[in-house]
C-alpha positions as CSV (number, residue, x, y, z in Angstrom):
1,M,4.4,2.8,22.1
2,N,6.0,1.6,18.9
3,T,3.8,-0.8,16.9
4,G,6.4,-1.5,14.2
5,I,4.0,-0.5,11.4
6,R,5.2,2.2,9.0
7,V,3.3,3.8,6.2
8,R,5.3,4.0,3.0
9,R,4.9,4.7,-0.7
10,V,4.4,1.5,-2.7
11,D,6.8,2.7,-5.4
12,A,9.8,3.2,-3.0
13,P,10.8,-0.2,-1.7
14,S,13.7,-0.2,0.7
15,P,16.1,-2.9,1.8
16,E,15.1,-2.1,5.5
17,D,11.4,-2.8,4.9
18,G,9.9,-5.8,6.5
19,A,6.8,-7.3,5.1
20,R,5.2,-5.1,2.5
21,V,1.4,-5.0,2.2
22,L,-0.5,-2.8,-0.3
23,V,-3.9,-1.7,1.2
24,D,-5.8,-0.2,-1.7
25,R,-8.6,-1.4,-4.0
26,V,-6.9,-0.4,-7.2
27,W,-3.4,-1.2,-8.4
28,P,-1.1,1.9,-8.6
29,R,-0.9,3.1,-12.2
30,G,2.4,2.6,-13.9
31,L,3.8,0.2,-11.3
32,R,4.8,-3.3,-12.4
33,K,3.8,-6.0,-9.8
34,D,7.3,-7.4,-9.7
35,A,8.8,-3.9,-9.1
36,A,6.6,-3.3,-6.1
37,R,8.2,-6.1,-4.1
38,L,5.0,-6.8,-2.1
39,D,4.2,-9.6,0.2
40,A,0.5,-9.2,0.0
41,W,-2.3,-7.1,-1.5
42,A,-5.1,-6.5,1.0
43,K,-7.7,-5.0,-1.3
44,D,-10.6,-6.4,0.8
45,V,-9.7,-4.2,3.8
46,A,-9.0,-1.0,1.8
47,P,-11.3,2.0,2.1
48,S,-14.3,2.2,-0.2
49,T,-14.2,4.3,-3.3
50,E,-16.6,6.7,-1.7
51,L,-14.3,7.2,1.3
52,R,-11.3,7.6,-0.9
53,T,-12.9,10.3,-3.0
54,W,-14.3,12.1,0.1
55,Y,-11.0,12.2,2.1
56,P,-8.8,15.1,1.0
57,A,-5.5,13.9,-0.2
């Protein structure tokens, strides 16, 4: 089943992208907000700081 949701890097916008939503509590370092071309920033639904540090990257 294809949900139509793709996980992408925030710093690599593509013309084929649909709506772009950043799901993170902190803004990516070194990225200007206008360069990110985001439609929304959903920081309230992002993982907690504890979960982010626990999960191996």
